[in-house]
C-alpha positions in Angstrom: 2.6 22.5 -61.9 5.3 22.7 -59.4 4.1 25.1 -57.7 0.3 24.1 -57.3 2.0 20.7 -56.1 4.2 22.9 -53.5 1.0 24.6 -52.1 -1.1 21.5 -51.7 1.8 19.8 -49.5 2.5 23.0 -47.7 -1.6 23.2 -47.0 -1.6 19.5 -46.1 1.7 20.4 -43.3 -0.5 23.1 -42.1 -3.3 21.0 -41.0 -1.7 18.3 -39.5 -1.1 19.9 -36.3 -5.0 21.1 -36.5 -6.1 17.5 -37.1 -3.8 16.6 -33.7 -5.6 19.4 -31.4 -8.7 18.1 -32.8 -8.2 14.5 -32.2 -7.4 15.0 -28.8 -10.0 17.8 -28.2 -13.0 14.9 -29.0 -10.9 12.0 -26.8 -13.7 11.3 -24.0 -12.8 11.7 -20.5 -13.6 8.4 -19.3 -11.2 6.9 -22.4 -8.6 9.4 -21.0 -9.0 8.2 -17.3 -8.9 4.9 -17.6 -5.6 4.5 -17.3 -6.3 5.0 -13.8 -9.0 2.3 -13.1 -6.2 0.4 -11.1 -6.4 3.6 -8.3 -10.6 2.7 -7.7 -10.8 1.4 -4.5 -9.3 1.7 -1.0 -5.5 2.7 0.0 -3.2 3.1 3.1 -0.6 4.9 2.9 2.4 5.4 5.0 4.1 9.1 4.4 7.8 9.8 5.4 9.4 13.3 5.4 12.7 14.4 3.6 15.4 14.3 6.1 17.4 11.9 7.9 16.1 8.5 9.5 15.3 10.0 12.7 13.1 12.9 11.2 11.2 10.1 9.1 10.6 8.4 12.2 9.4 11.0 14.5 7.1 12.9 11.4 5.5 9.8 9.3 2.0 9.7 9.1 -0.8 7.2 8.2 -3.4 8.2 6.0 -6.3 6.4 3.9 -7.2 7.4 0.2 -10.4 6.4 -1.6 -10.5 6.9 -5.4 -14.0 6.3 -7.3 -15.2 7.3 -10.7 -17.7 10.2 -11.1 -20.1 10.9 -14.0 -22.2 14.0 -15.1 -24.0 13.7 -18.9 -20.9 12.9 -21.2 -18.4 14.0 -18.8 -16.1 12.0 -16.4 -13.7 12.3 -13.9 -12.1 10.7 -10.8 -12.6 11.7 -6.8 -10.2 10.9 -4.0 -10.8 11.0 -0.7 -7.9 11.5 2.1 -8.1 10.3 5.9 -6.2 11.5 8.2 -3.6 13.1 5.6 -1.7 16.4 7.1 -2.2 18.3 3.5 -5.2 17.3 1.9 -8.5 16.1 2.4 -9.9 15.2 -1.0 -9.9 16.5 -4.8 -10.4 15.4 -8.3 -8.6 14.4 -11.2 -9.8 15.5 -14.3 -8.9 14.9 -17.9 -7.6 18.3 -20.1 -8.1 17.7 -23.8 -6.5 20.9 -24.8 -3.6 19.8 -23.6 -3.9 16.2 -23.5 -2.8 16.4 -19.8 -4.5 16.0 -16.6 -5.2 18.4 -14.0 -5.8 17.2 -9.9 -7.2 19.8 -7.6 -6.4 18.9 -4.5 -8.4 20.2 -0.9 -5.9 21.3 1.7 -7.2 21.4 5.3 -7.3 25.0 5.4 -10.0 24.7 2.6 -7.8 25.8 0.4 -8.1 24.4 -3.5 -5.0 23.9 -5.3 -4.6 22.5 -8.6 -1.3 20.9 -10.4 -1.2 19.7 -14.3 0.7 17.6 -16.1 0.6 14.3 -18.1 1.1 10.9 -17.8 4.2 8.8 -19.3 5.2 5.1 -19.0 3.1 5.1 -15.4 4.1 8.2 -14.1 2.0 11.1 -13.3 4.1 14.4 -13.1 1.5 17.5 -12.3 3.2 20.7 -11.4 1.6 24.1 -10.2 3.6 27.7 -9.8 3.2 30.7 -7.8 5.9 33.5 -7.1 7.9 31.8 -4.5 8.2 28.3 -5.8 7.2 25.3 -8.5 5.7 22.8 -6.6 5.4 19.0 -7.9 3.4 15.9 -6.9 4.7 12.7 -8.9 2.7 9.4 -8.8 4.3 5.9 -10.2 1.7 3.3 -10.5 3.9 0.3 -9.8 1.4 -2.7 -9.5 -2.2 -2.8 -9.7 -2.3 -3.0 -5.8 0.7 -0.7 -5.2 1.6 3.2 -5.9 3.7 6.0 -4.4 3.7 9.3 -4.7 5.8 12.2 -3.7 5.9 15.9 -3.3 8.9 18.1 -4.3 9.3 22.0 -4.7 11.9 24.1 -6.2 12.4 27.7 -5.4 12.2 30.6 -8.1 15.5 31.1 -9.6 16.7 27.3 -9.3 17.0 24.6 -11.4 15.9 21.4 -9.2 13.5 20.0 -7.1 13.8 19.0 -3.3 11.3 16.2 -2.2 9.9 17.1 1.2 7.7 14.0 1.9 7.0 10.8 0.0 4.3 8.2 0.5 4.1 4.2 -0.3 0.5 3.3 -0.7 -1.0 -0.3 -0.6 -4.1 -0.9 -1.9 -6.6 -2.8 0.9 -7.6 -6.2 0.8 -9.3 -6.6 -2.9 -12.3 -8.4 -3.1 -11.2 -10.4 -6.6 -7.6 -11.8 -7.7 -6.6 -10.2 -10.9 -5.7 -11.8 -14.0 -8.0 -13.4 -16.8 -11.2 -14.4 -15.7 -11.6 -11.3 -13.5 -14.9 -9.4 -13.3 -14.5 -6.3 -15.2 -16.5 -2.9 -14.2 -19.2 -2.5 -16.7 -19.2 1.5 -16.7 -15.3 1.8 -16.3 -13.6 -1.3 -17.8 -11.5 -1.4 -14.5 -11.9 -4.2 -11.9 -15.4 -4.7 -11.0 -15.9 -5.3 -7.1 -19.4 -4.8 -6.5 -22.6 -6.6 -8.1 -24.9 -5.0 -9.5 -28.0 -6.8 -10.9 -30.6 -6.2 -13.8 -32.7 -7.7 -16.0 -32.1 -10.7 -13.9 -28.4 -10.8 -14.9 -25.4 -10.0 -12.7 -22.3 -7.5 -13.5 -20.2 -5.7 -11.7 -18.9 -2.1 -11.0 -16.0 -1.1 -8.9 -17.1 2.0 -6.9 -20.2 3.5 -5.8 -20.0 6.5 -8.9 -19.9 3.3 -11.4 -23.0 1.7 -9.6 -24.8 5.0 -9.5 -23.9 5.5 -13.4 -25.1 2.4 -14.1 -28.5 2.2 -12.6 -29.4 5.5 -14.3 -28.6 4.2 -17.5 -28.2 0.4 -17.2 -29.4 -0.3 -20.9 -26.6 2.0 -22.7 -24.0 -0.3 -20.4 -25.1 -3.4 -21.1 -25.2 -2.6 -24.8 -21.5 -1.6 -24.7 -20.3 -4.5 -22.7 -21.9 -6.7 -25.2 -20.2 -5.4 -28.1 -17.1 -5.0 -26.4 -17.8 -9.1 -25.9 -18.0 -9.4 -29.2 -15.2 -8.1 -30.8 -12.8 -9.9 -28.8 -14.0 -12.8 -29.7 
């Protein structure tokens, strides 16, 4: 009897990691990425290189970032476009269920695609990529719905510390609606709704062109989910 119970406990403990992995793997991409809903929209960033105050004054630049949702079947991801950035032209942020982490693939002006991966914890997204010479790191810190920071760091092979190369302070460009209770909700992503869409004589809101197109393709699906969510809140 004792050994039977011991085997049963051992089997249960052995299956816990498998169940955890299965839970992570079945987590929908849209649900996982919803933590970044505040990013949707247009942003203005001021970038400064590391170094002295003189280096920062001489080397700073202004860039614009635009984030929006993208959908294909059951898959979902965020797309970002850069304007006047010295380092990137665009990219995609995706959920990696096997790691319960995120992958940001960015395109450089030289048309190279580079991918950083890592976790999102306590409103900080820490992403890394490695090559033979160094480990490169991008850290996004979400401060408020209209403010975030990101920085780029490198750690040479054989070293233990990262050295900051540049940092960018980013502020959201004019929001169409005030935040707080009663704010319009995007019917697709659940983020801040900024653009009205009409279906069946009723007005709903979406947060970006990606969600607008997805709603137009499957309006009844999202209206049904939206109404069910409203009932659950009552």
